[in-house]
C-alpha positions as CSV (number, residue, x, y, z in Angstrom):
1,M,0.0,0.1,0.1
2,L,2.8,2.8,1.4
3,N,5.6,3.4,-1.0
4,H,7.7,5.2,1.2
5,V,7.3,7.4,4.9
6,S,9.3,10.3,5.5
7,V,9.9,12.4,8.7
8,G,10.9,15.9,8.9
9,V,13.9,17.0,10.9
10,S,16.0,19.6,11.9
11,R,19.7,18.2,12.2
12,L,20.7,15.6,9.2
13,D,23.9,14.7,11.2
14,R,21.8,14.1,14.8
15,S,19.3,12.0,13.1
16,T,21.0,10.0,10.9
17,A,23.4,8.8,13.7
18,F,20.1,8.3,15.5
19,Y,18.6,5.8,13.0
20,D,21.4,4.6,12.0
21,A,21.8,3.0,15.3
22,V,17.7,2.2,16.2
23,L,17.2,0.5,12.6
24,A,20.2,-1.5,12.6
25,P,19.0,-4.1,15.4
26,L,15.8,-4.3,13.0
27,G,17.6,-5.5,9.8
28,Y,17.1,-2.3,7.8
29,S,20.2,-0.2,6.6
30,R,20.8,3.3,5.2
31,L,20.3,3.4,1.2
32,E,21.2,6.7,0.3
33,A,22.6,9.7,1.7
34,L,21.8,13.4,0.1
35,D,22.3,16.9,1.2
36,F,18.5,17.1,2.1
37,G,17.8,13.7,3.7
38,T,18.8,10.4,4.5
39,A,17.0,7.2,3.0
40,Y,16.7,3.6,4.8
41,G,15.2,0.5,4.1
42,I,16.8,-3.5,3.2
43,D,16.2,-3.9,-0.4
44,Y,14.3,-0.3,-1.5
45,P,14.6,3.1,0.3
46,S,11.0,3.1,2.4
47,F,11.9,5.1,5.1
48,W,13.0,8.8,4.6
49,M,13.8,11.6,7.4
50,T,14.7,15.1,5.7
51,L,15.3,18.8,6.1
52,P,11.8,20.0,5.4
53,E,11.3,21.0,1.8
54,N,9.8,24.6,2.9
55,G,12.9,25.5,4.4
56,E,10.7,26.4,7.8
57,A,11.4,24.2,10.9
58,A,10.9,20.6,11.5
59,T,7.3,19.6,13.9
60,V,5.8,16.5,14.9
61,G,2.2,15.4,14.1
62,N,0.0,14.5,16.9
63,G,-1.6,11.3,16.8
64,V,1.3,10.0,14.2
65,H,3.9,7.7,14.4
66,I,5.8,4.8,12.6
67,A,6.3,1.7,13.2
68,F,9.2,-0.7,12.2
69,T,8.7,-4.9,11.7
70,A,11.1,-6.6,13.7
71,P,12.7,-10.3,13.2
72,D,12.1,-11.2,17.0
73,Q,10.9,-9.6,20.4
74,A,15.4,-9.4,21.0
75,A,15.1,-6.9,18.1
76,V,12.8,-4.7,19.9
77,D,14.5,-4.5,22.9
78,A,17.6,-4.3,21.2
79,F,16.0,-1.1,19.3
80,H,14.7,0.4,22.5
81,K,18.0,-0.3,23.9
82,A,20.1,1.5,20.6
83,A,17.4,4.2,20.6
84,I,18.0,5.2,24.6
85,E,21.7,5.4,24.1
86,A,21.6,7.5,21.1
87,G,19.4,10.4,22.8
88,G,16.0,8.7,22.1
89,Q,13.4,9.5,24.9
90,C,11.1,6.0,25.8
91,D,7.3,6.8,25.4
92,G,6.6,2.9,26.1
93,K,9.1,-0.1,26.7
94,P,9.4,-3.2,25.1
95,G,6.6,-5.6,26.1
96,L,3.2,-7.0,25.1
97,R,0.4,-4.7,24.0
98,P,-3.8,-5.0,24.1
99,Y,-3.3,-4.8,20.2
100,A,-3.1,-8.5,19.4
101,A,-1.8,-11.7,21.6
102,T,1.8,-11.5,20.3
103,Y,1.8,-7.9,19.7
104,Y,5.3,-7.4,21.2
105,A,6.6,-3.6,21.0
106,A,8.5,-0.6,22.0
107,F,7.8,3.4,21.2
108,V,10.5,6.2,21.3
109,R,11.2,9.7,20.5
110,D,13.6,10.8,18.2
111,P,15.7,13.6,18.9
112,D,13.1,15.3,17.2
113,G,10.3,14.2,18.8
114,N,8.6,11.9,16.5
115,K,7.3,8.6,17.9
116,I,8.6,5.5,16.2
117,E,7.9,1.8,17.4
118,A,9.2,-1.8,16.5
119,V,6.8,-4.3,16.7
120,H,7.2,-8.2,16.4
121,L,4.0,-10.3,15.9
122,N,4.3,-14.0,16.4
123,E,1.3,-14.2,14.3
124,P,-0.7,-11.8,11.4
125,Y,-3.0,-9.3,12.8
126,M,-6.3,-10.1,12.5
127,P,-8.9,-7.4,14.3
128,D,-11.9,-9.1,15.6
């Protein structure tokens, strides 16, 4: 359904270091580094963090977050640990969530306040 997702950041150097650290445990790597932004993915740049095109300050969307698939619960734990060590803020420690029986996730805020999640499901998500 989605081709890519992008979040605005205020400093590329700081945000690139943060996302390099937190996405590595999930199996994602930096695929592009341009003067306006950096892209991550596995074989396609599906997540971008960029300076806003209009030149104004990057802002956070209330109620918006991005969830990255984790290969297992250990990767969720490693994502959370890496995020905190890289200057992120905890917004939900690793653990099971009420969204599905095996929904194991952690939430953090990046240095610009964007909310990101790592999630592992042992089974497909099936709404009631």
